[in-house]
C-alpha positions in Angstrom: -1.5 8.0 -10.5 -1.8 11.8 -9.8 -5.4 12.3 -10.9 -8.7 11.6 -9.3 -10.6 8.9 -11.2 -14.3 9.2 -11.8 -15.9 5.8 -11.8 -17.1 3.7 -13.6 -14.0 3.4 -15.7 -14.4 2.0 -19.2 -11.8 -0.4 -20.7 -11.9 -1.1 -24.4 -9.8 -3.8 -25.9 -9.4 -3.9 -29.7 -8.8 -7.6 -30.2 -9.1 -7.4 -34.0 -6.0 -5.1 -34.3 -2.7 -6.7 -35.3 -1.1 -5.4 -32.2 -3.6 -5.6 -29.2 -4.6 -2.1 -27.9 -6.3 -1.1 -24.7 -7.9 2.3 -24.0 -9.0 3.1 -20.4 -11.3 6.1 -19.9 -13.0 7.5 -16.9 -16.7 8.3 -16.5 -16.3 11.7 -18.2 -14.5 10.1 -21.2 -11.0 11.3 -20.3 -8.2 9.0 -21.3 -6.5 7.4 -18.3 -4.3 4.8 -19.9 -3.4 3.6 -23.4 -1.5 0.4 -24.2 -0.4 -1.0 -27.5 1.2 -4.4 -27.0 4.3 -5.2 -29.0 4.2 -8.4 -31.0 6.6 -11.4 -30.9 8.5 -10.6 -27.7 9.9 -13.5 -25.9 9.9 -11.6 -22.6 6.8 -9.6 -22.1 7.3 -5.9 -21.7 4.3 -3.4 -21.8 4.5 0.4 -21.7 1.4 2.2 -20.4 1.0 5.6 -21.8 -1.1 8.6 -20.8 -1.9 9.5 -24.5 -2.8 7.6 -27.7 0.1 9.2 -29.5 2.4 7.2 -27.1 4.5 10.3 -26.2 3.8 10.2 -22.4 4.9 6.9 -20.9 3.5 6.5 -17.3 4.3 2.9 -16.3 6.2 -0.2 -17.5 5.1 -3.8 -16.9 7.9 -6.3 -17.2 7.8 -10.1 -17.0 10.4 -11.7 -14.7 11.0 -14.6 -17.1 10.7 -15.6 -20.7 7.3 -17.0 -21.9 6.0 -18.6 -18.8 2.4 -19.3 -17.6 3.3 -18.3 -14.1 5.5 -15.3 -14.8 5.3 -12.4 -12.4 4.7 -9.0 -14.0 6.4 -6.1 -12.2 5.2 -2.5 -12.3 7.5 0.5 -12.4 6.6 4.2 -12.8 8.4 6.5 -15.3 11.1 7.2 -12.7 11.9 3.5 -12.3 10.2 3.2 -8.9 8.8 -0.3 -8.2 5.1 0.0 -7.3 3.9 -3.6 -7.3 3.3 -6.8 -9.4 0.7 -9.3 -10.6 1.1 -13.0 -11.1 -1.3 -15.6 -12.4 -2.1 -18.2 -9.7 -0.5 -21.3 -11.5 -2.5 -24.1 -13.1 -5.6 -23.4 -11.0 -6.1 -20.4 -13.3 -6.8 -22.6 -16.3 -10.3 -23.2 -15.0 -11.0 -20.1 -13.0 -8.9 -17.1 -13.6 -7.1 -15.9 -10.5 -4.3 -13.3 -10.3 -2.5 -12.2 -7.1 -1.5 -8.6 -6.8 1.7 -7.9 -4.8 3.3 -5.1 -2.8 6.9 -6.3 -2.7 6.5 -10.0 -1.8 3.3 -9.5 0.1 0.0 -10.7 -1.7 -2.3 -7.7 -0.9 -5.2 -8.2 -3.4 -6.6 -11.0 -5.7 -8.5 -10.8 -9.0 -10.8 -13.7 -9.4 -13.3 -14.8 -12.0 -16.8 -15.1 -10.5 -18.2 -17.8 -12.8 -15.8 -19.9 -15.0 -18.8 -21.5 -16.8 -19.4 -18.2 -18.7 -16.2 -18.6 -20.7 -17.0 -22.3 -21.4 -20.4 -21.4 -22.9 -18.8 -18.4 -24.8 -16.2 -20.6 -26.4 -18.8 -23.2 -27.4 -21.0 -20.5 -29.0 -18.1 -19.0 -30.9 -17.7 -22.4 -32.7 -21.2 -22.1 -34.3 -21.0 -20.6 -37.8 -22.5 -17.1 -38.1 -24.1 -17.3 -34.6 -20.6 -17.4 -33.1 -20.0 -13.8 -34.3 -22.6 -12.7 -31.8 -20.9 -14.3 -28.8 -19.7 -10.9 -27.6 -23.4 -10.0 -26.9 -24.3 -13.1 -24.9 -21.8 -14.1 -22.2 -20.2 -11.6 -19.9 -17.5 -12.7 -17.5 -17.3 -10.8 -14.2 -14.1 -10.5 -12.1 -13.8 -9.1 -8.6 -10.8 -7.7 -6.9 -10.7 -8.5 -3.2 -8.4 -8.2 -0.1 -7.1 -11.3 1.7 -10.1 -11.0 4.1 -12.5 -11.4 1.2 -13.6 -7.7 1.1 -14.3 -6.7 -2.5 -12.8 -3.4 -3.6 -13.4 -3.4 -7.3 -15.5 -5.2 -9.9 -14.8 -5.7 -13.6 -17.5 -6.8 -16.0 -17.5 -7.4 -19.7 -20.0 -5.4 -21.7 -21.9 -6.4 -24.9 -19.8 -5.5 -27.9 -19.1 -6.7 -31.4 -15.8 -5.4 -32.9 -14.0 -5.0 -29.6 -14.1 -6.2 -26.0 -15.4 -3.6 -23.5 -15.3 -3.8 -19.7 -16.7 -1.6 -17.0 -14.6 -1.2 -13.8 -16.5 -0.2 -10.7 -15.0 0.8 -7.4 -16.8 -1.0 -4.5 -14.6 0.1 -1.6 -11.9 2.7 -0.8 -8.4 2.2 -2.1 -5.3 4.3 -1.6 -3.8 5.9 -4.7 -1.0 3.3 -4.9 -3.5 0.5 -4.5 -5.7 1.9 -7.2 -2.7 2.1 -9.6 -1.7 -1.5 -8.8 -5.2 -2.8 -9.4 -5.7 -1.0 -12.7 -2.3 -2.1 -14.0 -3.1 -5.7 -12.9 -6.4 -5.6 -14.7 -4.7 -4.3 -17.9 -2.2 -7.2 -17.7 -4.9 -9.7 -17.0 -6.9 -8.6 -20.0 -3.8 -9.0 -22.2 -3.1 -12.5 -20.8 -6.7 -13.6 -20.8 -7.7 -12.2 -24.3 -8.2 -15.6 -25.9 -10.7 -16.6 -23.2 -13.7 -14.5 -24.1 
């Protein structure tokens, strides 16, 4: 990534915008990533920028197939160098979100939702007139990123918010620069894919 990140990192997702937008900032408020997802694309392709003006592309995330629940999303840097991938873990992810992070074909990390009941209660609350508008303040999913041995390296938690979805990313254990990049790009893609689930 080329810069030392100061944690906790804040991720803000503007879900009310026509084209979904994500801003990632570090603990000092410095912009790390900016993503504005293009609408109506059959094959998902996301460009991650280093500025809101979208003049400094850093990474590209490309799906390996057209509109598929189990698509693999490959990460490349601005020079076209492949740095990893993320893939939803099939139908099991319908109940409890799970995404595998890859280095080549090797599954090196996993993002998993801690308590799937949180999104169930959140969805039920959203159906109640007027009260449903406050659901963003009540239920807060937590995701953890762990190695195959179960060692947790990062934690992602939704924060109370009204007009956007905000998440805090905390580093729990040491990661190499390339691992850190893979994890952050995987979290970005997961947020885009899971946006309808609280």
